[in-house]
KEVORO-454068 format. One record per residue (C-alpha): residue in one letter; x, y, z. Coordinates in steps of 0.001 Angstrom, whole numbers, plus 500000, padded with zeros to 6 digits. Layout:
REM KEVORO-454068
AXYZ...
REM end
This chain:
REM KEVORO-454068
M958552365283837338K961353366854835303A962458370472834897V963594372738832091I965639375878832724M965775378521829992A969371379771830295G970139381041826808G969623384799827199K972375387386826840G971558389407829957T972466392747828409R970544394716831064L973044393615833730G975823395476831943E979395394629832959R978303391669835111T977465389688831957L980188390820829526D982077387546829913T979644385535832053P976203384180831084K973501385750833228P972411382478834919L975967382015836236V976148385451837866P976566384718841594V973849385790844011H975050385644847611G978062383617846529K976280381080844324P975118381236840678V971399381661840066L971304378268838345E972611376538841451H969920378164843592Q967311376878841142I968778373366841020D968844373250844828N965136374159844921F964280371492842346A966289368790844109R964711369634847474Y961334368669846000G962472365504844260I963026366922840766R966342365401839728E966156365271835933I966865368718834557W967257370019831017V969102373317830584V968585375302827376V971849377109826563G972838379592823904H974962382702824552L978177381597826340G976456378265826905E979738376354827020Q980481378089830340I977202376817831779E977880373269830593Q981393373360831989H980231374754835345L977274372431835929G978596369335834176D976283366343834363G974765367619837617S976108364804839790Q977768367270842151Y974279368634842954G972643365220843227V970757365628839935S971091364642836292I971550367533833855R971273367408830078Y971527370280827644I969639371666824677R972072373711822605E970595376443820454D972652377229817383R970308380159816882P967916381620819467L964475380007819371G962912381999822199T961368380733825420A959079378292823559G960848377254820356A963518375160822084L960840372893823592H959652371548820264G960429367866819893M960835367290823652K957330366035824419E958302362398824926A961421363220826956L959569365393829470G956789363027830555E953222364027831392S954074367377832992F957243369332833721V958407372444835548L959911375293833513A961892378208834951Y963537381238833407G967239381244834198D967341384748835681V964704384155838388V965735383592841993F962995381592843697D962386379500846776V959024377782846312N957264374792847841L956979372961844533Y954879370172846061K952037372669846598M952341374176843130I952488370795841373D949522369477843381Y947565372593842397H948478372035838744Y947343368400838800A944063369345840508H943034371395837457H942516370731833770W944807373448832479L947576372853829967G949763375255831900T949907376676835405L951775379956835950A953212380997839306V951920384520839891H952538387107842585P952589390855843170N955891392667842650N957308396146843072H957378396961839357P954088395778837802Y954150398731835409D956995397073833436S955945393442833975D953539391104832213V950389391457834320L947653388818834349K943915389111834738V942781386063836721G939212384874837299V937798383697840609D938282380105839418G942018380717838961A941869380692835147V943990383331833426Q941707385541831362A944236387914829771I947873388993829712Y948665392695829677P952181392779828168K954838394900829818N955633396795826622E952072398028826064A950727401214827653R947919400721830206S945289403404830618F943283401344833127D943556400075836684Y944639396480837255R945560394036840000N949232393544840737C949319389937839530V952563389273837688N953837386243835806A956909385225837847G958739383074835279L958008379695836898F955555377266835277V954162373747835514L953213372644831998R951566369567830580S953822368189827867S950915368271825415I951379372048825361I954352371350823082D951838370387820357H951063374115820161I954689375068819410A955762375285815760P958956373459814737D962214375280814087T960647378687814706K961572381393817187Q958633381753819572D957952383486822869L956165381312825421E953850384052826681K953203386015823494D953054383235820924V951772380241822901L950139381109826225T948189384127824948R946479381930822379L945723379201824929I944396381709827447K941604382526825006E940674378832825117G940582378775828933A943555376394829057I945922378360831337G945662378821835103A947382380857837805Y948940379637841031K949071382612843377T951754382475846028T953525384842848408E956787382919848084Y959978384560846882M960306384840843096K962281387727841649D964225388184838444M967712389631838874G967941390918835311T968691394587836062P971337396075838394D968732397399840860R966880394093841040F970136392184841333D971186394303844322K967789393810845977V967926390023845512Q971444390001846964A970228391874850037H967173389653850483M969299386522850217A971767387830852801Q968920388773855171G967287385351854930V964120386752853350V964244384411850327H964014381114852198A961816382504854978K958939383001852540N958814379370851402L955315378189852361S956675374993853888Q957633377245856808K955324379082859168Q954796382655857990R954420385896859895A951984388473858587I951132392108859121F947372392317858600L946076395730857596D942666397318857667R941927399260854462D939847402433855010G941630404856857313T944764402701857300I945848402362853660N943500404867852051R942241408057853633Y938978407664855491A936101408955853361G933124407113854777L931912404208852645V933997404105849460S931848402919846538H933847404147843521P937560403983842580D937758407769842293E937009408040846019L940142406138846994E943212408186847947L946272406751849684E947115407856853228H950397409650853889F953459407400854447V951617404266853257V953874403626850262D957040403782852379A955441401575855032L954455398895852526K957876398970850862R959435398160854231I957066395258854755N957773394030851207D961511393955851963S960962392018855205P960044388381855960F956482389507856834L953520389051854511C951229392042854011I947525391118853841V944539393468853774I941499392447855866T938527394750855339N934778394946855904Q933003396314852834P929289396636853713V928856398860850646V927777395658848886A925121394770851469R923911398370851411N923584398128847619M925967401042847057C928050398911844691T928522395321843577E931320392922844483E932687393453840969E932841397187841681V934666396506844985E937212394610842905H937577397695840674I938291399780843785H941002397291844730D942334397484841173R942767401220841733M944482400709845086E946933398157843698T947669400315840654L948409403372842799L950665401325845062G952379399508842187N953165402747840398E955104403748843532G956910400412843892A954832398910846727Y952324396064846979V950127393986849269D950296390188849145D946537389656849226I943220391384849877L940335389692851678Y937048391496852212C933640390804853724P930649392146851730H928047391279854394H926145393209857046P923808391555859551D921299394396860106R918212394417857885G915411396874857308Y916831399459854903P914776400001851692E917796400049849371E919656397099850892N920798394003848981I919001391314850946A921320388547849679Y924195390097851675K922211391007854783V923305387945856708A925273387060859813C928637385616858798S931961384519860246C934033386769857979R932868390197859106K935278391787861578P935604391413864545D934970387752863660I938141386169862343G936989384197859314M939133386198856893L942232385826859061M941679382082859369Q941306381849855598A944588383720855094A946313381619857754S945254378414856010R946176379664852549Y949621380955853488N950582378820856513I950551381837858853D951321381706862552L948744384170863892S950414384395867307A953568385760865612S951580388192863461Y950164391723863834F946889393485863091I947021397224862326G943946399401861978D942254402653862922T939204401363864834T938380399395867954V936785396852865603D940259396212864165I941793395890867619Q939059393476868737T939595391449865557G943316391210866195F942686390241869797N940160387560868778A942765386071866408Q945468386288869106T947633388614867019T949451391642868410T947530394861867702V948475398408866734L945946401269866697L946670404122864280G945946407812864678T944839408049861042G941243407491859897L938936407235862896G941868406886865293G939861404592867581S936981407064867925D934398404513866757N934285403279870402K932481400060869415Y934593397906871698A936119398657875081I939509397204874275A943000398675874406P945577398005871679D948967396542872441Y950592399562870774T949631402864869200A951201404772866303Q950481408016864543H950436406423861086L951214403193859277L954904403889858728E955464404435862442A953647401183863206V955664399196860666D958931400683861892G957973399680865422I957322396099864354L960388395676862163S962734397305864687G961493395067867483A960136397981869515F956611396562869057G957336393012870183P954725390264869818R952421389712872757S953270386660874866E950693384052875860S950715385261879438E950156388853878285Y947266387677876122A945675385881879060Q946111388955881241H944693391212878529S941626388991878140
REM end
């Protein structure tokens, strides 16, 4: 496997930082972005790297040299005139082998590339895009992804959106089959997403690799400062999926959105107070933020699973517009009790995913390498507390929503909080410490 880094941009949005320095050489936590990328490639056995240079490219070549100081081999593609993020690849098919990794030179990432490459090889796609939620989806290229992982559409960042959408953003890291180069015109300036991938998406040839790992462009002053802080705090490397993750699991109704009974339409969803600030704090921490919710509205035939997805589109749009996100949403559409005239019999089944069973948490733990014993479950019902206890997480009961008044289980939470922000502050400050094994045994 070889890699290509697109490092030819001017970086005008960074202002004075890039007047005399190419953007990929701007230091983040004492080391240029390019060196962080090369380190990540080398860690996963990728030691042949091509760097596409243009603006101030001689500085990049002089700084990196032949790559021997990093334990890799670096060669350069010099653009006499800008050819965009796709044009420079034309003519490189033979040099790059069957598949290659491509990264944009302004993205700081720490990714388990073994997992991403294995995922790419397990599918038939010409290209696999690393995707994730971010805190500015409104000015990012957002993807619509099917249940099979195929990308169905790109909503470009420079086009107005009058609809709700999932916070699923192209991160600027790709695994591409070299045959994709056959779709790039020679000696022509072309954008990889707009001119190549968009066309191939319509043919079902592009897939998405969803990950919670750290991938953030540092192309504006605000984003640069945030990446600097995250690097200094150890957040960047902590989110690599080769390491055990800690998660804050959240109930949905009464925790994220205001309790309004069974929500069956996007217009019925309204965010709880302090939720945006709470999620922003989780997003800036090493913790993952994963929603675990029962949605019996499907079993009761109040809406379809597709309509539940539309409700989650609304939730993610509202959060994204405020600069917050959740890493994933898992829901159970089932309900075991039968006998209602309007029910959807296909969903009236006993299952292992419906809370307080822990099927959804086990699925998340497997997908994201989560240590449940170092994680938390926050919700507004005794069902949530019982779920957290069953999964051996530490539990926090909120005063919002039902505030524990459902009384379905005679179980006490490890901690209580008035609202989500207070709970998150308690966790991140260390005031709500994780439950020990002995405390769990005593509690049981």
